[in-house]
Steps between C-alpha positions, in 0.01 A plus 500: 500500500249782484545769233289816498451681171413871548328715245343844528226724381606798288504857641184578300325218689392326172475122455394344171231226525461244218324171430724216389420235241300304757288801594679534834567846653868601520670816601807639323745713693732727302858567608572134582769273369239214516735224629270340759245343273774287340572326829154437642529128417867450582604237760813672627311747725160620603389829341282781644386827361436844663408835349598829649286805448393824651675818604431525872736474797723215608333158531592181680478181300466157644440151343430148624835402351847656504627546145847371430537707190317814373503555123412852429311515170426877515719627228398852376660780689296763308151356545527311828682738738258452785496123474877489496523718803269265684695206377817636652334510843328165440824320432673651802214362717518152369877459529525253211738499207377723225540447124490831306508723813246787465773750585681395182181518291440848625829607332409359150338797342624560148708805598657319793587188294658724234722662764587168679606321184736758349863392449450127453732374228304396190173671620338820384208643701349816347464802729152513660338782699180494704296821517150625571391735216193715519545683164643429150764770569629305798548197277676706242728663753596169657598355159694807402692508829598130515490340152665569165315243284181303469332403823234264618219628727285262694261517791644337810344174603374402154646225297474320167552815291195668650537884516841484340603740230822580325584872459743577221427870463372748756302673228253215501478471883140620521394255226681212669358574851142607434360176660727514800372625835750754626354550846797444731512122471847346458646450154834368374726649234754257363771565237417296192775297347435341160561124513396392148712217377671494154178365347299800627312283759483554873559213733416477866607230744335415831707328758395372833774535764498266800779544757698684227463219245343595163225298324384600154121526510430618150621709216276741306564658155319797352529752224447784753693614810201418713543135555225341713266201476345625169837434341388132480254605228790638295712191566219268399517642146871420476570130591879568507450729805296232679777253426758756616341516845471120522869453403613765748304339785657159427853628461488721813435198726755286330782752550417794727710812441759566767494871418129514546522306829750748634277788403188367663687402814622861532150637431350271759755614754444868434121470512514258798228285347463118508262475210432750226486555125700691244369635166785592279671490160823304443745585226719244326775551761256430783483857613170577674274806458252487792147614449373383833626301801266420782281228659177618343499264198258216420782251434330179612165549326467306176160522316611324179370158413721216610749385394696815426852635506457695825404209725856376554646843589214557751559155647869576549416833662252335734741229606757765597236706691388190689862419588553859618189487723600165652851628562366815663277297730789278604707809592248624754 
């Protein structure tokens, strides 16, 4: 079985070039769910890679082989609009089964996801608006017209807490946004909902979802609402938090939550995605506050020294992905 993994160049045409530990040249493409590299040495199917780029007219694509399955890795609707548009046409030409159809990825902007996931029992998705401000006054007017409390403002297409600011009071708007380029590029405004637990700490879960089934990838804890990779530095100072994540990873796979499984199955159905991630907070009753739900997450990348507590979850995720690919190829 031949499986073609498709990635794409960002709309700004930028590719990052690096040297690995062996001094070998490598390129890094943003906006990818980075699944393909995990299966380069698998024995269940043959893997191929193809990169879509450019903004010209329609092209015809032909290969020496006929792919049985296409796995679309292009995953950022904000930064890879052109590549996704090309991918739609590409997949139609090949006639193969497609995992993570580009048409579905195109509809995973933060504002679209917020709208799609409203009304799911046990799930809260804060209101999110996309707009194109040219002045500070336009930001102020948008907040006043649509929000009544604190909001988060972020530049579309950026991740990991980059260009993300919390605005509690409009009187400090100029101070908060002095470093932001208000030149008509897209931004998001999201209603901020405080999610501190009773101990004053903020907890963020990341789940991989494969065919609607949830897999806990990790859990981060921080003393600030902005919970990203740097939270590991805070956790390292408090061994009980490190142990908390380890315990939760173990218990999750021993007895998965039926409530969570129902939630993720519904989310997968509404987003029409085969593989994606969810960043969220869970309260004691298992209710979910969603921060982000899309395919643009580095779920399978693990840079920590082996052995570590994330290897088993990643292995479980990969096994399900492989089974999904094989099943998709058999249905052709």
